[in-house]
C-alpha positions in Angstrom: 0.0 0.0 0.0 3.0 2.3 0.7 4.1 2.0 -3.0 0.8 3.3 -4.2 0.8 6.3 -1.9 4.4 7.3 -2.6 4.2 6.6 -6.4 7.7 5.1 -6.6 6.7 2.2 -8.8 4.7 4.0 -11.4 6.4 5.5 -14.5 5.5 9.0 -15.5 2.7 9.4 -18.0 5.0 11.1 -20.6 7.4 8.1 -20.4 4.5 5.7 -21.2 3.4 7.9 -24.0 6.9 8.0 -25.5 7.3 4.2 -25.1 4.0 3.6 -26.8 4.9 6.0 -29.7 8.4 4.4 -30.1 6.8 0.9 -30.2 4.2 2.2 -32.8 7.0 3.7 -34.9 9.1 0.6 -34.7 6.1 -1.5 -35.8 5.5 0.9 -38.7 9.1 0.5 -39.8 8.9 -3.3 -39.6 5.6 -3.5 -41.5 6.6 -1.0 -44.2 9.9 -2.6 -44.7 8.2 -6.0 -45.0 5.8 -4.5 -47.6 8.8 -3.2 -49.6 10.6 -6.6 -49.5 7.4 -8.5 -50.4 6.8 -6.3 -53.4 10.5 -6.4 -54.6 10.9 -10.1 -54.0 8.3 -10.8 -56.6 10.4 -9.2 -59.3 14.0 -9.4 -58.1 14.1 -11.5 -55.0 16.3 -14.5 -54.2 13.7 -16.9 -55.7 13.6 -15.1 -59.1 15.8 -16.4 -61.9 15.2 -13.8 -64.6 17.2 -10.7 -65.2 15.0 -7.5 -65.2 15.9 -4.5 -67.3 17.4 -1.7 -65.1 14.7 0.8 -66.0 11.9 -1.7 -65.1 13.7 -2.6 -61.8 14.0 1.1 -60.9 10.3 1.6 -61.7 9.4 -1.3 -59.4 11.6 0.1 -56.7 9.9 3.5 -56.9 6.5 1.9 -56.8 7.4 -0.4 -53.8 9.1 2.6 -52.0 5.9 4.6 -52.5 3.7 1.8 -51.1 6.1 1.2 -48.2 6.1 4.9 -47.4 2.3 5.0 -47.6 2.1 2.0 -45.2 4.5 3.7 -42.8 2.6 6.9 -42.7 -0.7 5.1 -42.1 0.7 3.4 -39.1 3.2 5.9 -37.7 0.7 8.6 -36.7 1.2 8.6 -33.0 3.9 10.5 -31.0 6.0 13.5 -31.7 6.7 14.7 -35.3 10.4 14.4 -34.6 10.3 10.7 -33.5 8.2 9.9 -36.6 10.7 11.6 -38.9 13.6 9.7 -37.2 11.7 6.5 -37.8 11.0 7.3 -41.4 14.8 8.0 -41.9 15.5 4.6 -40.4 13.0 3.0 -42.8 14.6 4.9 -45.8 18.1 3.6 -44.7 16.8 0.0 -44.5 15.1 0.3 -47.9 18.2 1.8 -49.5 20.4 -1.0 -48.1 17.9 -3.6 -49.4 17.7 -1.8 -52.8 21.4 -2.3 -53.2 20.9 -6.0 -52.6 18.2 -6.2 -55.2 20.4 -4.4 -57.7 23.3 -6.8 -57.1 21.0 -9.9 -57.3 19.5 -8.6 -60.6 22.9 -7.8 -62.1 24.2 -11.3 -61.2 21.4 -12.8 -63.3 22.3 -10.8 -66.4 23.4 -13.3 -69.0 25.1 -10.6 -71.0 27.2 -9.4 -68.0 30.8 -10.0 -68.7 30.2 -10.1 -72.4 33.9 -9.4 -72.9 34.5 -12.9 -71.6 33.0 -14.1 -74.9 33.8 -11.3 -77.3 37.6 -11.3 -76.9 38.0 -15.0 -77.4 35.6 -15.0 -80.3 37.6 -12.3 -82.1 40.8 -14.2 -81.4 39.3 -17.4 -82.7 37.9 -15.7 -85.8 41.2 -14.0 -86.6 43.1 -17.3 -86.1 40.7 -19.2 -88.3 40.8 -16.6 -91.1 44.6 -16.3 -91.1 45.1 -20.1 -90.8 42.8 -20.6 -93.7 44.6 -18.0 -95.8 47.9 -19.7 -94.9 46.5 -23.1 -95.9 45.4 -21.7 -99.3 48.6 -19.6 -100.1 51.4 -21.7 -98.6 53.2 -24.2 -100.8 53.3 -27.8 -99.5 57.1 -27.5 -98.9 57.0 -24.3 -96.8 57.7 -25.8 -93.3 57.3 -22.5 -91.3 54.1 -21.6 -93.1 52.6 -25.1 -92.4 53.5 -24.9 -88.7 52.0 -21.4 -88.4 48.8 -22.7 -90.0 48.7 -25.6 -87.6 49.3 -23.3 -84.6 46.5 -21.0 -85.7 44.1 -23.9 -86.2 45.0 -25.3 -82.7 44.5 -21.8 -81.2 41.0 -21.3 -82.5 40.1 -24.8 -81.5 41.3 -24.2 -77.9 39.4 -20.9 -77.8 36.2 -22.6 -79.0 36.6 -25.2 -76.3 37.0 -22.4 -73.7 33.9 -20.7 -74.9 31.9 -24.0 -74.7 33.0 -24.4 -71.1 32.1 -20.8 -70.2 28.7 -21.1 -72.0 28.0 -24.4 -70.0 28.4 -22.5 -66.7 25.7 -20.0 -67.8 23.6 -22.5 -69.7 20.3 -21.8 -67.9 20.6 -18.1 -68.4 21.6 -18.4 -72.0 18.7 -20.8 -72.6 16.3 -18.3 -71.1 17.8 -15.5 -73.2 17.6 -17.7 -76.3 13.9 -18.3 -75.6 13.2 -14.6 -75.3 15.0 -14.0 -78.6 12.9 -16.8 -80.3 9.7 -15.4 -78.9 10.6 -11.9 -80.1 11.5 -13.3 -83.5 8.2 -15.2 -83.8 6.3 -12.1 -82.9 8.1 -10.1 -85.5 7.6 -12.7 -88.2 3.9 -13.3 -87.4 2.2 -11.2 -90.1 -1.4 -10.2 -89.7 -3.8 -12.3 -91.7 -5.9 -10.5 -94.4 -9.6 -11.3 -94.6 
């Protein structure tokens, strides 16, 4: 009974109000961030396998950001304006950090990323093939250096082609999906409207 009369065990009303507002703002951050992740996971999350064009990904990010901000503002309406602003900054930081993750995930799915891995060897193989063929045609059968050069060039382009096959095999799924997209686009372009 003495505790009730002295008021030692009861927190101040302002402290309870601040704690409630902080909990409400923390809940708003959690729910808004979950909303952002749910929206972005559909297009670029860890379970997605397709690369999305940068512009489309940025548009989806802006839409998901807008929806998350709307969600935050609908929940974080209790407490001081300053604490709500601080919570909104925390949400923005979390979303920005997650946005970087989505961009990295998406870029890792780009089948054309590292195209130089293919282009330089293709150019080397093409040059070796053309020069080797020219040497085969123009060299006399008794020119030993010419014949060895031709063999070296033919071996070179063969090795390069083998290297390209190995690299392509490591990205086979992505290349297959890209090929299917090209086929679909080609079929659409070749499909002429029927005249009645």
